[in-house]
C-alpha positions as CSV (number, residue, x, y, z in Angstrom):
1,X,0.2,-0.1,0.2
2,X,1.8,3.3,-1.2
3,X,1.2,5.9,1.2
4,X,0.4,9.6,-0.2
5,X,1.9,12.3,0.9
6,X,3.6,15.8,0.2
7,X,7.0,17.1,1.2
8,X,5.3,19.6,3.7
9,X,5.1,20.1,7.5
10,X,1.3,19.6,7.1
11,X,1.5,16.4,5.5
12,X,4.7,15.6,8.1
13,X,2.1,16.4,10.9
14,X,-0.6,14.3,9.4
15,X,1.3,11.1,9.2
16,X,2.7,11.7,12.4
17,X,-0.8,11.4,14.0
18,X,-1.9,8.7,11.5
19,X,1.4,6.6,12.8
20,X,0.5,7.2,16.6
21,X,-2.9,6.3,16.0
22,X,-1.5,2.5,14.7
23,X,0.7,2.4,17.1
24,X,-1.4,3.1,20.0
25,X,-3.6,0.7,18.4
26,X,-1.8,-2.0,17.6
27,X,-0.7,-3.8,21.2
28,X,-4.9,-3.8,21.9
29,X,-5.5,-5.6,18.4
30,X,-2.9,-8.3,19.3
31,X,-4.6,-8.4,22.8
32,X,-7.5,-9.0,20.7
33,X,-6.3,-11.4,18.4
34,X,-4.7,-13.5,21.0
35,X,-8.3,-13.4,23.4
36,X,-10.0,-14.5,20.1
37,X,-7.3,-17.3,19.5
38,X,-8.0,-18.6,22.9
39,X,-11.7,-18.4,22.7
40,X,-11.8,-20.0,19.5
41,X,-10.0,-23.2,21.2
42,X,-12.7,-23.1,24.1
43,X,-15.4,-22.9,21.7
44,X,-14.3,-25.9,19.6
45,X,-13.3,-27.8,22.8
46,X,-16.8,-27.5,23.8
47,X,-18.6,-28.4,20.7
48,X,-16.5,-31.4,20.2
49,X,-17.1,-32.4,24.0
50,X,-21.0,-32.1,23.4
51,X,-20.8,-33.9,20.3
52,X,-18.6,-36.9,22.1
53,X,-21.6,-36.6,25.0
54,X,-24.4,-37.2,22.5
55,X,-22.5,-39.8,20.8
56,X,-22.0,-41.5,24.3
57,X,-25.8,-40.8,25.1
58,X,-27.1,-42.4,21.9
59,X,-24.6,-45.3,22.7
60,X,-26.0,-45.7,26.0
61,X,-29.6,-46.0,24.9
62,X,-28.7,-48.5,22.0
63,X,-30.4,-51.3,24.3
64,X,-34.0,-49.3,23.8
65,X,-33.3,-49.7,19.9
66,X,-36.2,-51.9,19.9
67,X,-38.2,-50.2,21.9
68,X,-38.4,-47.1,19.7
69,X,-40.4,-48.7,17.4
70,X,-43.5,-48.5,19.8
71,X,-42.7,-44.7,20.7
72,X,-45.3,-42.3,19.4
73,X,-43.6,-40.0,16.2
74,X,-44.3,-36.4,16.9
75,X,-45.2,-36.9,20.6
76,X,-42.1,-34.5,21.4
77,X,-41.2,-31.6,19.0
78,X,-39.0,-28.4,19.5
79,X,-41.2,-25.1,19.0
80,X,-38.3,-22.5,19.7
81,X,-34.9,-22.1,21.1
82,X,-34.1,-18.9,22.9
83,X,-30.6,-17.7,22.4
84,X,-29.2,-14.9,24.4
85,X,-25.8,-12.8,22.8
86,X,-22.8,-12.9,24.8
87,X,-19.9,-11.1,23.9
88,X,-16.7,-13.0,24.3
89,X,-13.6,-10.8,23.4
90,X,-15.9,-8.0,21.9
91,X,-17.5,-10.1,19.4
92,X,-21.3,-10.9,19.8
93,X,-21.7,-14.6,20.2
94,X,-25.1,-17.1,20.6
95,X,-25.3,-18.5,23.9
96,X,-28.2,-21.5,24.7
97,X,-30.8,-20.3,27.4
98,X,-33.6,-22.7,26.9
99,X,-35.1,-25.0,24.5
100,X,-39.3,-25.0,23.9
101,X,-40.7,-28.3,23.7
102,X,-44.6,-29.3,23.0
103,X,-45.3,-32.6,24.4
104,X,-48.7,-34.0,23.4
105,X,-50.6,-35.5,25.9
106,X,-50.4,-39.4,26.7
107,X,-52.2,-41.7,28.5
108,X,-49.8,-43.1,31.1
109,X,-51.8,-46.0,32.0
110,X,-52.5,-47.5,28.5
111,X,-48.4,-46.5,27.2
112,X,-45.7,-48.4,28.4
113,X,-43.9,-47.6,31.5
114,X,-41.1,-46.3,29.8
115,X,-42.5,-43.2,28.1
116,X,-42.0,-40.5,30.3
117,X,-38.3,-41.9,30.2
118,X,-38.3,-41.9,26.6
119,X,-39.6,-38.1,26.7
120,X,-36.9,-37.3,29.1
121,X,-34.2,-39.0,26.5
122,X,-35.1,-37.3,23.5
123,X,-35.0,-33.6,25.8
124,X,-31.6,-34.6,26.6
125,X,-30.5,-35.9,23.3
126,X,-31.8,-32.9,21.3
127,X,-30.0,-30.7,24.2
128,X,-27.0,-31.9,23.6
129,X,-27.1,-31.9,19.7
130,X,-28.7,-28.1,19.8
131,X,-26.0,-26.9,22.1
132,X,-23.0,-28.3,20.2
133,X,-24.3,-26.5,16.8
134,X,-24.6,-23.4,18.9
135,X,-21.0,-23.6,20.1
136,X,-20.1,-25.0,16.3
137,X,-21.3,-21.5,15.1
138,X,-19.9,-19.2,18.2
139,X,-16.7,-21.2,17.2
140,X,-17.0,-20.0,13.7
141,X,-17.7,-16.5,14.4
142,X,-15.1,-15.9,16.8
143,X,-12.5,-17.5,13.8
144,X,-13.9,-15.4,11.5
145,X,-13.3,-12.2,13.9
146,X,-9.8,-13.7,14.9
147,X,-9.1,-14.1,10.8
148,X,-9.9,-10.0,10.6
149,X,-7.7,-9.0,13.3
150,X,-4.9,-11.0,12.3
151,X,-5.3,-9.1,8.7
152,X,-5.4,-5.7,10.8
153,X,-2.5,-6.6,12.8
154,X,-0.7,-7.8,9.8
155,X,-1.4,-4.4,8.1
156,X,-0.7,-2.1,10.6
157,X,2.9,-4.0,11.8
158,X,4.2,-5.2,8.1
159,X,2.4,-2.3,5.7
160,X,1.3,1.0,7.5
161,X,3.5,1.5,10.4
162,X,6.7,1.1,8.2
163,X,4.9,2.9,5.4
164,X,4.1,6.0,7.7
165,X,8.0,5.4,9.3
166,X,9.6,5.5,5.2
167,X,7.3,8.4,4.6
168,X,8.0,10.6,7.3
169,X,11.7,9.8,6.8
170,X,11.3,11.2,3.0
171,X,9.7,14.5,4.1
172,X,12.4,14.9,6.9
173,X,15.3,14.6,4.6
174,X,13.7,16.6,2.1
175,X,13.0,18.9,4.2
176,X,16.6,19.1,5.5
177,X,17.9,19.1,1.9
178,X,15.9,22.0,1.7
179,X,16.8,23.5,4.6
180,X,20.7,22.9,3.6
181,X,20.3,24.4,0.0
182,X,18.6,27.4,1.5
183,X,21.5,28.2,3.9
184,X,24.0,27.1,1.2
185,X,22.5,29.7,-1.6
186,X,22.1,32.4,1.4
187,X,25.8,32.1,2.2
188,X,26.5,32.4,-1.4
189,X,24.6,35.1,-2.1
190,X,26.3,36.9,1.1
191,X,29.8,35.8,-0.1
192,X,28.8,37.2,-3.6
193,X,27.4,40.7,-2.0
194,X,30.6,40.7,0.3
195,X,32.9,40.2,-2.9
196,X,31.0,42.7,-5.1
197,X,31.3,45.4,-2.3
198,X,35.0,44.6,-2.3
199,X,35.2,45.0,-5.7
200,X,33.3,48.5,-5.7
201,X,35.5,49.8,-2.8
202,X,38.7,49.5,-4.8
């Protein structure tokens, strides 16, 4: 990225301000990047833990596989999922609050004794599945934000800060050269005047 500037004091001051802003922002951005990196790992670990827990729960209830044929389809359904927004390292992420279920009424005397347990089992399995999905989505959001922050850190650190420093150096060098030329030319003019005055007096 080429930094546009002019060889004058105004441009020098503006570049100085821009450089200061970026230098001040860089440590904060680096802290945010490392916080996001950790948050991504935490969300990923939690999502994987919940998926494993879900798989284990499904295996645990394998022995009931034959009984599920007797279970009434549509007896339990999810009507709504309450999510709240939680900020993680400055990023808005979803957090599972509550799952709303609708359970159709059934005659506990006419149905098998395990029906009530079946409803509880399905509630637990769906909770694990939905919560793992929420954490997976949270991980994606945080990782996307981390990538954006890393890009900004790299832009500041590797492109803009060195670019502004180089531009400031060029302006200062130019202004010093201008000053030296001005001094040299005024010295030459003075010497010439002195020489002319000397000639006139002779």
